[in-house]
N, C-alpha and C positions, 0 to 999 in steps of 0.2 A: 505494500500499498504505500511505503513514505517514498518508493521509484515512482510512479503514478504522481504522486504530489510534487517530486522535481520538476517533471515535464514542463514545457513552459504551454499557457495556455492555447496557442494558437493549430497547437497538433491535436485540441480536443474537436477544435472549430474544423478541422482536416476530418476530424475522423466521425463526427456529426455529420459534411456534406458525404463522405464517402455510406454511410448503413440510411443519410434518409434518398441518396441516388437509387441505394441500392431495392430499399420501397417502392420506390418507383418504379425501377425496374419490374419486381415481382406485380405490381401495381399493375401494368401494359400486357405483363407475359399472363398476366389471367386473364386481360382482358381480350385480348390475342386467342386464345385458349378458346373460351368462351363465346367468340364469335364464329371457331371455326367451327364449334358443337353448335351450334347456331343454325350455322350454314348446310350441314352436311344434316342434320333434324327434317331443315327445308329439301332440302335435294333428293330424302328419301319419301318426303309423306310428297312428295311432285311425280317423284316415278310410280 
């Protein structure tokens, strides 16, 4: 824990940015998967 306290606050900001980017990527990936599933269901329904 003492090592973490020694790190500059700038690294904290970078870490937070990375985490938020990861969450954003996960959200877009989930949306893409949901859209693909929806398209698949629609395609199956029309055939």
